[in-house]
Phi, psi and omega in degrees: 000317179296323178295320179295319179294324180293327178294330182083186183241130179289140178244130182240152171249117175265123183250136183237156174265136176253356181207145175299340179296342179298336177301334178258319184290327186301322185286348176247017174084021179231178176151159173266102188241147165247151179214158177211153180264125179257126178204139178055039175080006177233154175244128182251138178211186188219140180209157177292135181089324181261332186074216178278129177214168180234159178206179179295140182302139176066022181229046177294130182293132175079013181224157181256121182292133180252310186206159177237114185251129177279125183265327181159194182245127178267121179266076181196183182253175177296328177294324177294320178298314179298321180294319178296317179300315180297323178294324182284340182297331178293318181285322183249068179281161183303329183262009182260001184296139173217127186303331184260310191263338180212083184244192181299324179290327176297319178294315180302321179294317180293320180293318178298319180294320180293326181278317192235354189059040177228148176261160178283160178305138187295335184292340184295321183242016186298320182296321178292323178298319178290325180289347181299330182288342180234021181297335180293343181272349183269146179298141181300322181299321179294319182292332184275344181269140180253141181295328179241132182221163178294128182297337179269357182277148178277354181290136181257092176275196177232161176242130178273335186258101168071156167069196181288159180082012179297142181301127180211166180255136179268358180279175181293147177287173183297317181294323179293321178297321179296318180296317181295325182291330186244024178249170179107166182277153178191178181269139178262154180298125180092354181266179178278168184276353181237154176083174180257147183227146177265178185294325181296318179298319179298319180296319179297322179297319179296315181296323179297318179296314181296321179295319179297317180296320179295322179295317178299316180296320181294316180298319180295321179293321179295318179297319179298318180294320179296318179298316180296321179294320180295320179294320179294321180295317180294323179294321179294320178295321180295319179293320180295320179293321179295320180292321180297319179294324179295317181294321179294329181286332177287000000 
């Protein structure tokens, strides 16, 4: 027994996929991941509504297990583990969950540090770290829900990976928003300021305006031509009269 205690207890990080996109993102150091710390035959994690809870190793509900990483050896007892968990419950309370700033990976990192003075690999929570700069743009309801939750908890989170409960938006779709933005009654170009008008009336109004403008332009052009002709006629008569007077004087 003393030899076993001297050896210590291995601590593992179980990493899960929350999206099929991880098959591509994982190889470039990114991904939508859930994680939990495995020690003494239990896996501990954190979720909104449930707080810190444990379950069977490598069996997080609603997530696909990807890898098991050995973090190190804990030189302590089961009582020490329980004491550390109790200390962390204050920081990771059920209502303190945030998808970006305080999620399951944040807890795994804090638990690993308390046990081993080691942090978890950075790729596990890298996407959330990058999302921290734009978290203010995300709905509060989304940030408070966790993708993986305690099956005995009454909290209704969402699952990003497969099946029912997939993350979705309850708001109007893009096409519906477009329809709403460009629907409703209004005034058409060339129409009156009251009442409703259809597209044909609007088209007739445009044509009427264009026709009026064309008529004005045509009339103006015709008047200019008449003026020039009249001036040319008067000039010709003046020259003819001047020449006639010259001949009579000879």
